N, C-alpha and C positions, 0 to 999 in steps of 0.2 A: 306212249296210248293215240291208238289214234278210235275214230269215228267208229260204231257200231249203226249207222245208216248209212244209205245212200249220196252221195251227192250231194247240199242243196242244188235244184235251181228249179228256175222261170218255164214259161214256154220254149222260150227261145231259144234254151239255153246259156240263161246266162247267172248263173251266182251270184247273189247282192247280198253286196256287204253294206248296210248302216251306217250314215254319217254321226247320230248321234239319237243315244235313249241315255233319259233318261229314269230305267227300271229300277236298279242299284238304291235310288229313290223311294222309290214307290214299293217295292216288294210289302216292307213292313206296315205301310201305312197303307195300304189295302189287304194282310192279312192272308199273302196266297200265297202258293210257289210257284217259282221258274220252272219247275218239269211239270207240273199238273196244267191243263190246259182250267184260263180260267172265262167268265164271264163280262169280266172285272180289270180294269187296266187296257194295255196295249199290244202288250210281249212279250210271253212265252213261249219254254223250247215245240208246245208243241205244238204255237198257229204259227209262231218260226219256219216247220218244217213243212205248214201246208202251205205257207206264204213261200217259200218258194227263198223265205231268209235265210246265207247261210253264217247269221255275226252280223258287229259294228263296232262304235264305241260308245263301251258305260260309262257314262258321264258320274264323278263327283263333283255335286252340288252340293254344297253346304249354305241350309235357308237360313236364314235371319232366326238369332234366336230365339228375338218376342213370341216367330211363328212359329218355332218351332217344339216351344213350350204349350203350345196355345193346343196343336196340333197335340200332343202329345200326352197331356192331361185332358181333353174333354173326346179324342178321336169325331165319329160322326157326327155329334151334337150341334142342330141345327146351327143356336149363340154360337159357338166354335166357328161354327168355320165362314161363322161372317165376321166375326171381330180379324182371320183368316184373312178374310178379301181383305178387308180395310185397312190390314197392313201391308197385302200385297198390294194396293193401291197407292201405295207412297212411291211407289217404284218409277209411277208417273210425273213427276216433278222434284225435280232436282235437290228443290229445297228443302222436301222432306224426308228428304230419304233421311234411312236409317244411319246413329250410327257405325261407322267399320265397324266392327268385329273383333273380339281378341283374338291375340295370336292363337292363344290357348285354343282354344273355343273351339276354337277355325280344321285344329291341329286332330281336335277328341274328334270331329264330328267327319276331317277325314278318313283322319284312323279305322275311324267302323269302318268304314264304307268299304275300301281298297282290301279291307276281313271279309264282307260280305263278298265281295267279287270272287274271291283267293276258297273261301269256302263254296261257294259255284263250283266252286273249277275241280272243288277235292266230292263234292257233295253230288256231280254229271256223270262216279265212272269210267270218264273217257270221252262222252260224251262231249263235253265243252271244255277250250285252252285258252287262258290267257296268252293272249298273241304277242311278240315283242320286236316283230320285225315282217317287211314283205315279202318274206318268202314259209311263211310262216302263215299267216294267210292263205295264200297258194297252194299252201300245202293245204287245211282243214277245208277250204271250198269243194279239193282235187275230193280229199276222204269222208266229206260225210261231218266231221265235229265241227263244234259254230264255235266260232271266230269271238275270243274277245278281246276285249283291245282298252285299254282304261288310260281314261281320258278324265282332266281337269280342267269343270266347268266353271272358272278364278281363280287367282291363285292366290284366292285367302290364306291358302293351309301353308305357304310357303314363307321359311321367314327370312330378314332379311341379306343375313350370312350364303345362302342359297343351305348350309345341310341340308335339309329337309328335301327341296330340289332331287340331289343323288340318292340320297334314302327309295324317295316314291319313283323314279328311275329304276332302278334295281328291283320294286316291286312287281315295276310293269310301267310306267304310266313310258305315253309316246307322244302322247297329242294335251296339247295345253290350252286351253283358253285364256288370258288375262286379266278377263274381266269377268264377269254375267252382270248390267247394266245397273251395275251401283259401279261406289269410287271406294279402289282401294287403295296403297300405298304404290303398286307399282302404275296406273292407269286407273283412266275415271271407261266407266260404260254407260252406253246409251240410258236416255230414260224412255219408258215405252208411253211415245207420241204419238198422234197422227190427224192431218197431213203437218208431217216436219223432217226436215236435213238431214243426216247422221252427225254434222259439222256441231255439238252442243259442250263442246268445252275442251280445255286442254288436253295435251298432249299423254309419253309416256310422261310419267316423274325418270329423274336418275337411277333410280332401280327398278324401275323398269325398264329402262333402257339397258340395263346389266342385262335384266332377268331373260332380254332377247340373245343375246351377245353369249349367258350359260347355256339356252334350250337350244340353243345352233352348234353350239360345241360337245351335245348330249344327243344330240340327233332328236328332239323333241318338237314335235311337231306346235308350230304355232298356231291357234286356232281365231283368227280373223271376227267369228263370229262377236256378235253384244260389242263390241270395242266401238266409241266415236272414229269420228274420220278424223279430230288428227291424230289418234296412234294409230287410226290404220297409216296415216304412211308414214311414222316416225318409224314401223315396223318395216316397211319397205325399202327404208331408207337402211336401216342396222341390217335387216336379215341378209344375209346367202343361201335362204331355205327357197322356193317356192312358195309362195302368196295361198294360201287358203282358206275359205270361211264354209268350215262344215257343216253350217244349217243355216241360208238367210233368201235372202229373196233378191230383185230384182224393183227397187226403190220406182223404176221409169214404168211397173203398172201400178206395185204399193209402197204411196211416199209413206211408207213407217218405218218412225229412228232404226227400228232393226237391217233396214234392206241397204242391198249396197246401190251406191250410185252408177253410174255407165264411168263416169271415169274409176272408180275405185274397180268397176267390174275391165276396165282395158290395164290394170295395171297389174291384176292378176294375171289374165294371157300373156302378158309383156314377159310375167316367169315364168312361163310356163305350170298354176295351178291352173288352182280347181273350186270348187260352188259345190253344193248339195244345197238340193231343195228343202226349203223346208215346208212342214204340211198344218202346220201352225196358219187357220182360216186370216187374225189379225195380219197377218203378212203375208198372206197368200188373195184380199179381195181388192178388189179397184175402192173401194170405199173404205176401208179400214173394219168394216163388219166382225168380228168375232164372234156372232150363232154358228154352227156345225153347219148349217143348208148349207153349205155351198159348192155349186158346182162343182166336178171336175176338169171343165174345161180349162176351168180360171189354175192346176196347175198346168195345163199344159199350156197354158199363153207362160207360162213361168218358162217357163221349162225350153218350148221355145225363141222367148225370150236372149231368156240366157245364151241358148246354142251360137242363138245366130250374134252375138256378143262374141264367145267366149273359145265355140266350139263341139265338137261332140264329144271330144276326147278330154273337153276339162270343165263337164258339168256329169254330178252325181246326185245322189239322191241324200236329205239329212234329217229325217221322217218328223228327229220328235217325239218320237213315240215314249207313253206313261210324263210325257211333260207339256204335252200341247191341246 
């Protein structure tokens, strides 16, 4: 079934396909519908159409169990918010990282989010579609159907035998970030630090190296965002696909661990890869400032920097809507 709306474009006539959002996580937390215009959150279908957004990568991100429990039990309670913030602050210091989550917990949470995406497609009545190929994305952008690509932000829900990877792929998984900013059985993510280098720990584990090979075989794109520098270079050596960071910025402007060094950017260019600009103020500001009062010119500075380093055909947008 094709879309019921006109093709979604901005003033230039170019349809926008965004590299990262956390809307699947935010919808139940903010108690809103994807199909109704809301005053909270960043992304819903009416605002997407108003803004010229034709689709994007919908992330499946599994929260730390303790943080998830606090939020689910207490909702918007101020004390709960403070406790959740305290839990989240542990990701700035590797010595305070929570214990790795269990596979059973990660798979239960991931499956709930995948099911949420499937329900969004069904409830859209043809307005939105889970896309599984570049051809399907192009078709959606042409006919006005909102394109949703399933992405995993962190591989905690994948078992050591990779059986779940096959199942998730069948359900539509086409992009995988090996880590979020925490360690798992496959790799080590960067802690949130500024100013600091992304060279924060060891590279991929043996399972992580096999995960790269499995993703290459299934043609699941590997997302390098959140991965530490040693892991980045392991992927660069092992993968036969272009290197992609869906929502990362230039370390040369903002020296956050989450951003890419010039050497990393050069490797991405050499692989014919891509970088998506992240809208998170903490990864944009030259001072590492996390407030929301950041001049739009700073985003332009990052775009100019990335384009100068990569070329204009290798720079994209990875907003981090509903997560930044």
